[in-house]
C-alpha positions as CSV (number, residue, x, y, z in Angstrom):
1,M,36.7,18.2,-19.7
2,N,36.9,21.5,-20.0
3,Q,34.0,23.5,-18.1
4,V,30.5,23.5,-19.6
5,P,28.4,26.6,-19.9
6,Y,25.2,26.2,-17.4
7,Q,22.6,28.3,-15.9
8,L,21.5,27.4,-11.9
9,T,18.8,28.7,-10.4
10,E,16.9,28.1,-7.3
11,N,14.4,25.4,-8.8
12,S,16.0,24.4,-11.8
13,L,19.8,23.5,-13.5
14,T,20.7,23.8,-17.5
15,I,23.7,22.6,-18.9
16,F,25.2,23.0,-21.9
17,W,26.1,19.3,-23.1
18,E,27.7,18.5,-26.3
19,G,26.4,21.6,-28.0
20,K,22.5,20.7,-26.4
21,P,21.0,22.0,-23.6
22,Y,19.4,19.7,-21.1
23,T,17.7,20.9,-18.1
24,L,17.1,19.5,-14.7
25,R,14.0,20.5,-12.3
26,K,14.7,20.8,-8.7
27,D,12.5,17.6,-8.4
28,H,14.7,15.6,-11.1
29,V,16.7,12.5,-9.9
30,N,19.6,13.6,-10.7
31,F,19.1,17.4,-9.7
32,Q,21.3,17.6,-6.5
33,L,23.9,15.1,-8.2
34,A,24.4,17.6,-11.0
35,K,24.6,20.5,-9.3
36,K,27.2,18.7,-7.0
37,A,29.2,17.7,-9.9
38,I,29.1,21.0,-11.2
39,L,30.3,22.6,-8.3
40,D,32.8,20.2,-7.7
41,A,34.2,20.4,-11.1
42,R,33.7,16.5,-12.4
43,Y,31.8,17.6,-15.5
44,D,32.7,14.0,-16.9
45,D,29.8,13.2,-14.5
46,L,27.4,15.1,-16.3
47,G,27.1,12.6,-19.2
48,D,25.3,9.9,-17.1
49,L,23.1,12.1,-14.3
50,L,21.9,13.9,-17.8
51,D,20.4,10.9,-18.8
52,I,17.3,9.7,-16.9
53,T,17.1,6.2,-18.6
54,K,20.3,5.5,-17.3
55,A,19.7,6.7,-14.0
56,I,17.1,4.1,-13.9
57,E,18.4,1.3,-15.8
58,N,21.2,1.1,-13.0
59,F,18.2,0.9,-10.4
60,V,18.7,-2.4,-8.2
61,E,17.2,-3.5,-4.9
62,G,17.2,-6.9,-3.7
63,D,15.7,-9.2,-6.2
64,I,14.0,-5.7,-8.1
65,E,15.9,-4.4,-11.3
66,V,15.1,-1.8,-13.3
67,K,17.0,-2.0,-16.9
68,D,15.8,0.0,-19.8
69,E,12.3,1.5,-18.3
70,V,11.4,-2.5,-17.8
71,V,11.1,-3.7,-14.4
72,Y,12.7,-7.4,-13.5
73,Y,12.2,-10.0,-10.7
74,K,14.8,-12.3,-10.4
75,G,15.2,-11.5,-14.0
76,H,11.4,-11.8,-15.2
77,R,9.9,-9.5,-16.8
78,L,7.1,-7.3,-14.7
79,H,3.7,-5.7,-15.7
80,G,1.0,-3.9,-14.4
81,V,0.3,-0.4,-12.6
82,V,2.4,-1.0,-9.3
83,V,5.6,-1.4,-12.1
84,D,4.1,1.4,-13.7
85,K,3.8,3.5,-10.2
86,L,7.9,2.3,-9.4
87,L,9.2,3.5,-13.0
88,D,7.2,7.1,-12.5
89,M,8.3,7.3,-9.2
90,L,11.8,6.5,-10.1
91,R,11.6,9.4,-12.6
92,A,10.3,11.6,-9.8
93,G,13.1,11.2,-7.7
94,M,12.4,8.7,-5.4
95,K,14.1,8.6,-2.2
96,D,12.9,5.4,-0.9
97,S,12.0,2.1,-2.8
98,A,12.0,0.0,-0.3
99,P,8.3,0.2,0.6
100,L,6.8,-0.4,-3.3
101,T,9.9,-2.6,-4.0
102,N,9.1,-4.7,-0.9
103,F,5.5,-5.0,-2.1
104,I,6.5,-6.1,-5.6
105,T,8.8,-9.2,-3.8
106,R,6.1,-10.2,-1.5
107,L,3.5,-10.2,-4.3
108,Q,5.9,-12.6,-6.6
109,A,5.4,-14.9,-3.4
110,N,1.0,-14.9,-4.1
111,P,0.8,-18.8,-5.7
112,S,-1.7,-17.4,-8.1
113,A,-1.1,-15.7,-11.3
114,N,-4.9,-14.5,-10.9
115,S,-4.7,-13.0,-7.7
116,V,-1.7,-11.3,-8.9
117,N,-3.6,-9.7,-11.9
118,E,-6.6,-9.1,-9.8
119,L,-4.9,-7.3,-7.1
120,Y,-3.0,-4.9,-9.4
121,S,-7.0,-4.1,-10.8
122,F,-7.8,-3.6,-7.4
123,M,-5.0,-0.8,-6.8
124,S,-5.5,0.9,-10.0
125,Y,-8.7,1.7,-9.0
126,K,-7.6,2.5,-5.1
127,S,-4.2,4.1,-4.2
128,L,-3.2,1.7,-1.2
129,A,-1.0,2.6,1.7
130,N,2.0,0.5,2.6
131,T,4.2,-0.5,5.5
132,P,8.0,0.1,4.8
133,E,8.1,-3.9,5.0
134,G,5.9,-4.0,1.6
135,K,2.6,-5.0,3.5
136,V,-0.6,-3.4,2.8
137,L,-2.8,-0.9,4.9
138,G,-6.6,-1.6,4.1
139,Y,-10.4,-0.9,6.2
140,K,-12.7,-3.3,7.6
141,G,-16.2,-3.0,9.1
142,V,-17.7,-4.8,12.2
143,Q,-19.9,-5.2,14.8
144,S,-19.8,-3.2,17.7
145,D,-18.5,-5.5,19.7
146,Y,-15.7,-6.5,17.0
147,W,-17.4,-9.7,15.9
148,S,-18.0,-10.4,12.1
149,T,-21.8,-9.7,10.9
150,T,-21.8,-13.3,10.1
151,G,-20.1,-16.7,10.2
152,N,-19.7,-20.1,8.3
153,A,-19.6,-23.2,10.1
154,D,-17.4,-24.6,6.9
155,T,-14.6,-21.9,7.3
156,I,-11.5,-23.4,8.4
157,V,-10.0,-20.5,11.0
158,L,-6.2,-21.3,11.4
159,Q,-5.9,-17.9,13.6
160,G,-8.2,-16.1,15.6
161,K,-11.4,-16.8,17.7
162,T,-14.4,-17.8,16.7
163,N,-18.2,-17.8,18.9
164,D,-20.9,-20.8,18.3
165,R,-22.1,-18.8,15.6
166,H,-18.7,-19.3,13.8
167,Q,-18.3,-15.5,13.7
168,I,-14.9,-14.3,14.2
169,L,-13.4,-12.0,16.9
170,N,-11.6,-8.9,15.2
171,E,-9.7,-7.3,18.4
172,V,-7.0,-5.0,17.9
173,G,-4.0,-7.1,17.5
174,A,-5.4,-10.4,16.3
175,T,-4.4,-11.7,13.3
176,I,-6.8,-13.8,11.4
177,E,-6.1,-16.5,9.0
178,V,-8.3,-18.8,7.3
179,A,-7.4,-21.8,4.8
180,R,-6.5,-20.4,1.5
181,R,-9.1,-22.7,-0.1
182,C,-11.9,-21.4,1.9
183,V,-11.7,-18.3,-0.1
184,D,-13.4,-17.8,-3.2
185,D,-11.1,-17.3,-5.8
186,N,-13.9,-16.4,-8.4
187,K,-14.2,-12.4,-9.0
188,D,-17.7,-12.9,-10.8
189,N,-18.7,-14.6,-7.7
190,H,-19.3,-11.3,-6.2
191,C,-21.2,-12.0,-2.7
192,S,-19.2,-15.0,-1.6
193,F,-17.1,-16.7,1.2
194,G,-13.6,-15.3,2.4
195,L,-12.0,-12.7,4.5
196,H,-12.6,-9.3,3.0
197,V,-10.6,-5.8,3.4
198,G,-11.4,-3.1,1.2
199,S,-11.4,0.8,0.2
200,F,-12.7,2.9,3.1
201,D,-16.0,4.2,2.0
202,Y,-16.9,0.4,1.5
203,A,-16.0,-0.7,4.9
204,D,-17.3,2.5,6.6
205,S,-20.6,2.1,5.2
206,W,-20.5,-1.8,6.2
207,A,-19.8,-0.8,10.0
208,G,-22.8,1.6,9.5
209,E,-23.6,4.0,12.6
210,N,-23.5,1.0,15.0
211,G,-20.6,-0.6,13.4
212,R,-16.6,-0.3,14.1
213,L,-14.4,0.6,11.4
214,L,-10.9,-1.0,11.6
215,L,-7.2,-0.2,10.0
216,V,-5.9,-4.0,9.1
217,E,-3.0,-5.0,7.3
218,F,-2.4,-7.9,4.9
219,D,0.4,-9.7,2.8
220,P,0.6,-9.1,-0.8
221,A,1.0,-13.0,-1.1
222,D,-2.7,-13.5,0.5
223,A,-4.3,-11.8,-1.5
224,V,-7.1,-14.2,-3.3
225,S,-9.4,-12.3,-5.5
226,V,-11.3,-8.7,-6.5
227,P,-14.8,-9.1,-6.9
228,T,-15.9,-7.3,-9.7
229,D,-18.9,-5.8,-8.6
230,C,-18.7,-3.0,-6.2
231,D,-16.2,-1.1,-8.6
232,F,-13.2,-3.2,-7.4
233,Q,-13.7,-1.9,-3.8
234,K,-13.0,-5.0,-1.9
235,L,-10.5,-8.1,-2.0
236,R,-10.4,-11.1,-0.2
237,V,-7.9,-12.5,1.6
238,S,-6.7,-15.5,3.8
239,K,-5.0,-13.7,6.2
240,Y,-4.9,-10.1,7.9
241,K,-3.8,-8.5,11.6
242,V,-6.0,-5.8,12.9
243,I,-4.2,-3.0,13.3
244,S,-6.3,-0.1,14.8
245,D,-10.1,0.9,15.6
246,I,-10.5,4.2,14.2
247,T,-14.3,4.3,14.9
248,D,-13.9,7.8,16.9
249,T,-11.9,9.3,13.8
250,R,-13.3,7.8,10.8
251,K,-10.5,9.1,9.1
252,E,-8.8,7.8,5.5
253,L,-5.1,7.3,5.4
254,N,-3.2,9.9,3.8
255,K,0.2,9.0,2.9
256,P,1.1,6.4,0.9
257,V,3.8,4.7,3.7
258,Y,3.0,4.3,7.2
259,E,6.0,3.1,9.9
260,A,6.1,2.1,13.1
261,N,5.4,3.9,16.5
262,K,4.2,7.0,15.2
263,P,0.7,8.6,14.8
264,I,-1.2,7.7,11.9
265,Y,-3.0,10.6,11.0
266,G,-1.1,14.4,10.9
267,S,2.2,15.0,12.1
268,N,3.5,17.5,14.7
269,D,3.1,20.0,12.4
270,D,-0.9,19.4,12.9
271,M,-0.4,20.5,16.1
272,V,-2.5,23.4,17.4
273,D,0.2,24.4,20.3
274,E,3.2,22.7,20.8
275,G,2.8,19.5,22.9
276,E,-0.8,19.2,22.7
277,W,-2.8,17.4,19.4
278,D,-5.2,18.8,18.0
279,E,-8.6,18.0,19.2
280,D,-9.3,15.3,16.4
281,E,-6.1,13.5,16.6
282,D,-6.1,12.7,20.3
283,N,-7.2,8.9,19.3
284,D,-5.0,8.9,16.3
285,Y,-2.5,6.7,17.0
286,V,-2.6,2.8,16.1
287,D,-3.6,1.2,19.2
288,M,-2.0,-2.1,19.2
289,D,0.0,-5.0,20.4
290,Y,1.8,-5.5,17.1
291,D,2.7,-2.1,15.7
292,N,2.0,1.4,15.8
293,W,2.3,3.6,12.1
294,E,3.2,6.4,10.9
295,Q,2.8,8.5,7.4
296,V,5.8,9.3,5.5
297,G,4.4,9.8,2.2
298,E,1.8,11.8,0.2
299,E,-0.9,10.2,-1.1
300,V,-4.2,8.6,-0.4
301,L,-4.7,5.3,0.8
302,E,-8.5,3.4,0.5
303,E,-8.7,0.2,0.8
304,E,-11.1,-1.9,3.2
305,D,-13.4,-4.8,4.1
306,D,-16.2,-5.6,1.9
307,D,-19.1,-8.1,2.8
308,D,-16.8,-9.8,5.1
309,Y,-17.2,-13.2,4.6
310,D,-16.3,-15.6,6.7
311,M,-15.4,-18.1,4.6
312,D,-16.8,-21.4,3.0
313,Q,-19.7,-21.3,1.6
314,T,-22.5,-23.9,2.5
315,D,-25.0,-24.4,0.1
316,N,-26.7,-21.3,-0.4
317,D,-25.5,-20.1,3.1
318,F,-22.8,-17.5,2.7
319,S,-20.8,-16.2,5.8
320,Q,-18.9,-12.5,6.1
321,N,-16.5,-11.7,7.9
């Protein structure tokens, strides 16, 4: 093909293709590819690069496929806020889709269709931080000694230490798991049994001045229900891991993806002097015998613990964990 007319600036590229102008901004998914194709005189490649729909159509990662602006998991069409977010990120030129596609894959392993739909609702209200593996980071408020505020004798605790009051110990690094049937799956039961994770504000309020505010991680497959009270700021799960105690900083996560062995707040750019962290960052590493997490994106997470019920309900007695 003959050379095509184009205009290249620092922030955009305009190409006249088949008599029509097409402008790609610098943040377009195909900007760099189109620029290189022009500089390499590969004009035949420009047709595909100018069609963002076709670029999305060719996206496949694991069991996730995007075709004609529709997202499929193992051939089945998916819907929901997470799917919309994936498409938006693709249009914006997302460089690493693994955290979100891994999240979707894990979510499809959830045995309850209601749980999946309710988690979508929770995420539409709160922006959640993910790990590269697709798990979710949230918040939890507990007592100053790391024990849950209340306990429930009927809760079947599969992992985690309990005391004679049936409270659960939430030490950093601990994995807490209860039988899924010990988590209330009715979203209309507001104060009920189950392990709770939720938004920063809700968990911080639950911890109070004298309690502990924890960063926890859960698998979307272990999400059970999102109570309809409290503006969808809490989520019941059957399992989570305590990642860090953030009581001293009480800062909300400010990135969409956090990776291992990095500070959970800020970056080297936040240092006051070379080699020295800002005073507020002193304790900002995730302290756990499992993994530490780093921020790698640009967004805010909010998720946390709510009325943390231990799980089961005995008559009128509810236990928060």
